[in-house]
C-alpha positions in Angstrom: 0.0 0.0 0.0 1.4 3.4 -0.9 1.9 6.2 1.6 -0.9 8.3 0.1 -3.4 5.3 0.2 -2.5 4.5 3.8 -2.9 8.2 4.8 -6.3 8.3 3.1 -7.4 5.1 4.9 -6.4 6.5 8.3 -8.2 9.7 7.5 -11.4 7.9 6.6 -11.3 5.8 9.8 -10.8 8.9 11.9 -13.6 10.9 10.2 -16.0 8.0 10.8 -15.0 7.8 14.5 -15.3 11.5 15.1 -18.4 12.0 13.0 -20.2 9.5 15.4 -19.3 11.6 18.4 -22.0 14.3 18.9 -19.7 16.2 21.2 -17.6 17.0 18.2 -20.2 19.4 16.8 -21.2 21.4 19.8 -19.0 24.4 18.9 -21.2 25.2 15.9 -23.7 26.4 18.5 -21.0 27.6 20.7 -23.0 30.2 22.7 -25.6 27.7 23.7 -23.5 24.6 24.0 -23.6 22.7 27.3 -20.0 23.6 28.0 -20.8 27.4 27.7 -24.4 27.5 28.7 -23.6 27.7 32.4 -21.1 30.6 31.7 -23.6 32.5 29.6 -26.5 32.0 32.1 -24.3 33.0 35.1 -23.1 36.2 33.5 -26.4 37.3 31.8 -27.8 40.5 33.3 -31.3 40.5 34.8 -33.5 41.2 31.8 -37.1 41.0 30.7 -38.1 39.6 27.4 -37.1 42.2 24.8 -36.9 42.4 21.1 -33.2 41.7 21.4 -32.3 39.2 24.1 -28.7 39.1 25.2 -27.5 36.0 23.4 -29.1 37.2 20.2 -27.4 40.6 20.7 -24.0 38.9 21.1 -24.5 36.9 18.0 -25.5 40.0 16.1 -22.5 41.9 17.5 -20.1 39.2 16.3 -21.6 39.2 12.8 -21.5 43.0 12.8 -17.8 43.1 13.7 -16.9 40.7 10.9 -19.0 42.5 8.3 -17.5 44.8 5.7 -20.3 47.2 6.6 -20.0 47.4 10.4 -22.9 49.8 10.9 -25.7 49.1 13.4 -28.2 49.7 10.7 -26.8 46.9 8.6 -27.0 44.5 11.7 -30.6 45.5 12.4 -31.6 45.2 8.7 -30.1 41.7 8.5 -31.9 40.6 11.7 -35.2 42.0 10.4 -34.9 40.1 7.1 -34.1 36.9 8.8 -37.2 37.2 11.0 -39.4 37.5 8.0 -37.6 34.6 6.2 -38.4 32.4 9.3 -42.0 33.4 9.4 -41.7 35.6 12.6 -43.5 38.9 13.1 -42.1 41.9 11.3 -40.1 44.3 13.5 -38.9 47.9 13.1 -35.5 48.6 11.4 -34.8 51.5 13.8 -31.4 50.9 15.5 -32.3 52.4 18.9 -33.4 49.1 20.6 -30.4 47.2 19.3 -27.9 49.9 20.3 -29.4 50.0 23.8 -29.3 46.2 24.1 -25.7 46.1 22.9 -24.8 48.7 25.6 -26.5 46.5 28.3 -24.4 43.5 27.3 -21.9 42.8 30.1 -18.3 43.1 29.0 -17.4 40.4 31.6 -19.8 38.0 29.9 -18.0 38.3 26.6 -14.5 38.2 28.1 -15.4 35.0 30.1 -16.7 33.4 26.9 -13.3 34.2 25.3 -11.5 32.4 28.1 -13.9 29.5 28.2 -13.6 28.8 24.4 -9.9 28.9 24.8 -10.1 26.4 27.7 -12.2 24.1 25.4 -9.5 24.2 22.8 -6.7 23.5 25.3 -8.5 20.9 27.4 -8.8 18.6 24.4 -5.3 19.0 22.9 -3.9 15.6 21.7 -0.6 14.8 23.1 1.0 15.0 19.6 0.0 18.7 19.4 2.0 19.6 22.5 5.7 20.2 22.9 7.2 17.2 24.8 3.7 16.8 26.3 3.5 20.3 27.6 1.3 23.3 26.6 3.3 26.1 25.0 2.0 29.6 25.3 3.0 32.7 23.3 2.9 36.3 24.6 3.2 39.5 22.7 1.7 43.0 22.4 0.1 45.0 19.7 -2.0 48.2 19.3 -5.4 49.1 17.7 -6.9 52.4 16.9 -10.5 53.7 17.3 -12.8 56.6 16.3 -11.5 60.0 17.2 -14.1 61.0 19.7 -13.6 63.1 22.9 -14.4 60.1 25.1 -12.0 57.8 23.3 -9.2 60.4 23.3 -9.7 61.0 27.0 -9.3 57.3 27.9 -6.9 56.2 25.1 -5.0 59.3 24.0 -3.2 59.4 20.7 0.5 58.8 20.4 2.7 61.6 21.8 4.7 61.6 18.6 1.7 63.1 16.7 0.4 66.6 16.9 -2.8 67.1 18.7 -5.8 66.6 16.4 -3.8 64.6 13.8 -3.8 61.2 15.5 -6.4 58.6 16.5 -7.0 57.2 20.0 -4.8 54.1 20.5 -5.0 51.1 22.7 -2.2 48.7 23.7 -3.1 45.0 24.0 -1.1 42.1 25.4 -2.3 38.6 24.6 -1.4 35.1 25.4 -2.1 32.5 22.8 -1.8 28.7 22.7 0.8 27.5 20.2 -0.9 24.2 19.3 -4.5 25.5 18.8 -3.9 29.2 18.1 -6.7 30.2 20.5 -6.2 33.3 22.6 -6.2 32.4 26.3 -6.5 35.9 27.7 -5.7 39.5 27.0 -5.1 42.8 28.8 -5.4 46.3 27.4 -4.6 49.9 28.4 -3.7 53.3 27.0 -0.2 53.5 25.5 1.3 56.1 27.8 1.4 56.6 31.6 2.0 54.4 34.6 1.0 50.8 34.3 0.7 50.8 30.5 3.8 48.9 29.4 3.7 45.3 28.1 5.6 44.3 31.3 2.7 45.7 33.4 -0.1 44.2 31.3 1.4 40.7 31.3 1.2 40.7 35.1 -2.5 41.3 34.9 -3.1 38.1 33.0 -0.2 36.0 34.3 -2.7 33.8 36.3 -3.8 32.4 32.9 -0.6 30.3 32.8 -0.6 26.9 34.5 2.1 25.0 36.2 4.2 23.1 33.7 3.4 25.5 30.8 6.1 26.9 28.6 6.0 30.6 27.7 7.7 32.1 24.7 8.2 35.8 24.4 10.5 38.6 23.1 12.9 40.7 25.1 10.1 42.8 26.6 9.2 40.0 29.0 12.6 38.9 30.3 12.5 41.1 33.4 13.8 39.9 36.7 10.5 40.0 38.6 8.5 38.3 35.9 11.1 35.6 35.6 11.0 35.1 39.4 7.2 34.8 39.3 7.4 32.2 36.5 10.0 30.1 38.4 7.9 30.3 41.6 4.8 29.1 39.8 6.4 26.2 37.8 6.2 27.9 34.4 9.2 27.6 32.1 10.1 30.4 29.8 12.2 31.1 26.7 12.7 34.8 26.0 15.2 36.8 24.0 17.7 38.6 26.2 16.9 42.1 27.4 18.8 44.7 25.5 20.5 46.2 28.5 21.8 42.7 29.5 23.1 41.8 26.0 26.0 44.3 26.4 27.2 42.6 29.6 26.5 38.9 28.7 29.9 37.1 28.9 29.8 33.4 28.2 33.2 33.0 29.9 31.6 33.5 33.3 29.1 31.4 35.2 28.7 27.6 34.9 29.6 26.5 31.4 27.1 24.1 29.7 28.5 24.2 26.2 29.6 26.6 23.5 28.0 30.0 24.3 25.7 28.3 26.8 26.0 28.8 30.5 24.1 29.3 33.8 24.3 32.7 35.5 22.9 34.3 38.6 20.7 37.4 38.4 20.6 39.5 41.5 17.4 41.4 42.6 17.5 44.9 41.2 16.2 48.0 43.0 12.4 48.2 43.6 10.5 49.6 40.6 8.2 52.5 41.2 5.1 50.3 40.4 5.9 47.5 42.9 4.5 47.4 46.4 6.9 47.0 49.3 5.4 43.7 50.3 5.8 42.3 46.7 9.4 43.4 46.6 10.2 41.8 49.9 8.7 38.5 48.8 10.8 38.4 45.6 13.9 36.2 45.9 17.3 37.8 46.3 18.6 36.0 43.2 17.5 33.6 40.5 19.5 31.2 38.3 19.0 31.7 34.5 20.4 29.9 31.5 21.8 32.1 28.8 22.7 30.8 25.3 23.4 32.1 21.8 21.5 30.4 19.0 20.3 31.6 15.6 22.0 34.9 16.0 20.1 35.7 19.2 20.9 35.6 22.9 18.2 33.6 24.5 17.4 33.1 28.2 15.5 30.3 29.7 14.5 28.7 33.0 15.1 25.2 31.6 18.6 24.9 33.1 19.6 21.3 32.2 21.5 21.1 28.9 21.2 17.3 28.9 17.4 17.3 29.1 16.9 20.3 26.8 19.7 20.8 24.4 20.6 24.2 22.9 19.3 23.2 19.4 15.9 22.2 20.9 15.5 25.6 22.5 16.5 27.3 19.3 13.9 25.4 17.3 11.3 26.1 20.0 11.9 29.8 20.1 11.4 30.0 16.3 7.7 29.2 17.0 7.3 32.4 18.9 6.7 34.0 15.5 3.2 32.3 15.4 1.8 34.9 17.7 2.7 37.6 15.2 0.6 35.7 12.7 -2.2 35.3 15.2 -2.4 39.0 15.8 -2.3 39.6 12.0 -5.3 37.2 11.7 -7.2 39.1 14.4 -6.4 42.6 13.2 -6.2 42.2 9.4 -8.4 39.2 8.5 -11.1 39.9 11.1 -10.7 43.7 10.9 -9.9 44.6 14.5 -7.0 46.9 13.5 -9.4 49.9 13.6 -12.4 49.5 16.0 -15.7 51.2 15.3 -17.3 52.1 18.7 -17.3 55.7 19.8 -17.0 55.3 23.6 -14.4 53.5 25.7 -17.0 51.2 27.3 -18.2 50.0 23.9 -14.6 49.9 22.5 -13.6 47.4 25.2 -16.7 45.3 24.5 -16.0 45.3 20.8 -12.4 44.2 21.4 -13.6 41.1 23.4 -16.2 40.4 20.7 -13.4 40.2 18.1 -11.4 37.9 20.3 -14.5 35.7 20.8 -15.1 35.4 17.0 -11.4 34.6 16.6 -11.6 31.7 19.2 -14.7 30.3 17.6 -12.9 30.1 14.2 -9.9 28.5 16.0 -12.3 25.9 17.4 -13.5 25.2 13.9 -9.9 24.8 12.7 -9.0 22.5 15.6 -12.0 20.3 14.8 -11.2 20.2 11.1 -7.6 19.3 11.9 -8.7 16.3 14.0 -11.2 15.2 11.4 -8.7 15.4 8.6 -5.6 14.3 10.5 -3.7 17.6 10.3 -2.3 20.1 12.7 -4.3 23.3 13.2 -1.3 25.5 12.2 -1.4 23.8 8.8 -4.9 25.2 8.1 -5.5 28.7 6.7 -7.2 31.0 9.1 -8.5 33.3 6.3 -9.8 30.3 4.4 -11.7 29.0 7.5 -13.1 32.5 8.2 -14.5 32.8 4.6 -16.1 29.4 4.8 -17.6 30.0 8.2 -19.2 33.3 7.1 -20.6 31.6 4.0 -21.9 28.8 6.2 -23.7 31.2 8.5 -25.2 33.1 5.6 -26.7 29.9 4.2 -28.1 28.9 7.7 -27.4 25.3 6.9 -29.1 22.8 9.2 -26.4 21.0 11.2 -26.0 17.3 10.5 -23.2 14.8 10.7 -22.8 14.7 6.9 -22.5 18.4 6.3 -20.3 19.0 9.3 -17.8 16.5 7.9 -18.1 18.1 4.5 -17.4 21.6 5.9 -14.4 20.2 7.8 -13.1 18.8 4.5 -13.5 22.2 2.9 -11.6 23.9 5.7 -8.7 21.5 5.6 -6.1 21.7 2.8 -6.9 19.6 -0.3 -3.6 17.6 -0.1 -0.5 17.2 2.0 2.9 17.5 0.4 4.5 14.1 -0.1 7.6 14.9 1.8 5.5 15.4 5.0 3.4 12.2 4.6 5.6 9.9 6.7 5.7 12.4 9.6 1.9 12.7 9.6 1.3 8.9 9.3 3.3 8.4 12.5 1.3 11.1 14.3 -2.0 10.0 12.8 -1.5 6.4 13.9 -1.0 7.6 17.5 -4.0 10.0 17.3 -6.3 7.3 16.0 -5.4 5.2 19.0 -7.0 7.7 21.4 -10.1 6.5 23.3 -13.2 6.9 21.2 -15.0 8.7 24.0 -12.5 11.5 24.1 -14.2 14.9 23.6 -12.8 17.0 20.9 -13.5 20.6 19.7 
């Protein structure tokens, strides 16, 4: 049997197995799925029956954000047409009721749904999608702009490099994504200038997202003493690029030598930063041991100290994967359109931001499901391609069935796999196909 035939046979067996598992299709109704229903119900505000109930408003808000015409009028018009098409009573196309309902939607509800969808993606990661059996997380920062209103300028002032009146309000975002699934685990945001607005400050706000035994990849912004100390204390390993100020003093002739340009050094506790409380500073260790190495033209630092367990080349290859978060932010900002937000007040801007992240995670769940059904890795599937298919699917309002779910997953997945990768995939697919049939996947 040829490699291609064997691969096709394994794919067919896996599709049949997963297509019989009803849990596999719950993400298509993600806002009312059993896994998310408790979250939605718990966070729903007290409300009477209105023309636009909260869950419908959230669905409309997601569709509105992803539409080329992001006006509230377009969202209301679409909802009115769908009601008529489904034989429901005609409603007004005035936007007032929808705008008020959107304003009542709790921001916490949307942000919790973002985190819960990410948990769904991560809870079901096959062992083969992980790095040495461990979840790898990526961290990075970016910025988005918003309409130039007085309220937005007051909360998220424009860049100081621009003359007053010539720039748009700007918001800094720091996000943590999952390397295997691409889902965004959590995010923090702030204005771009002033106390507590740096990437180092924002990562502290969401550091609890990281679990013991996770591995975190990030650029030089995150290789600060106190963050490294926190990671070590909480059992999270890290691989960062060396901080610029330390590059000048890095000397591989000092410390405990592990190999060529690879050694262990001791970092001593610096002076207390202005943002840190006295109690926090007192709790921080007086010193930490860090591994420094030069690989791929970069000086990297890591908390994985044993060169025998984790060789220099392995760390070099792992750090290359940090670039994926740059692609993730590109997908969110460019493909989904979050680069410039539409809302005119800070409260609604923050809500809109979480709506985009929720839409992104739903698409990532689709990609993870398609990867499982078609024996691929999620990172081998095009985000833009999936987004286009998902939007077309929603527009057609196709009734969900086992057959068309499998067909949609086949459309999402690439049509073929390059022959030089087939052997690698067959080894992985054979192991994946041996998973218990009652394993839930998303």
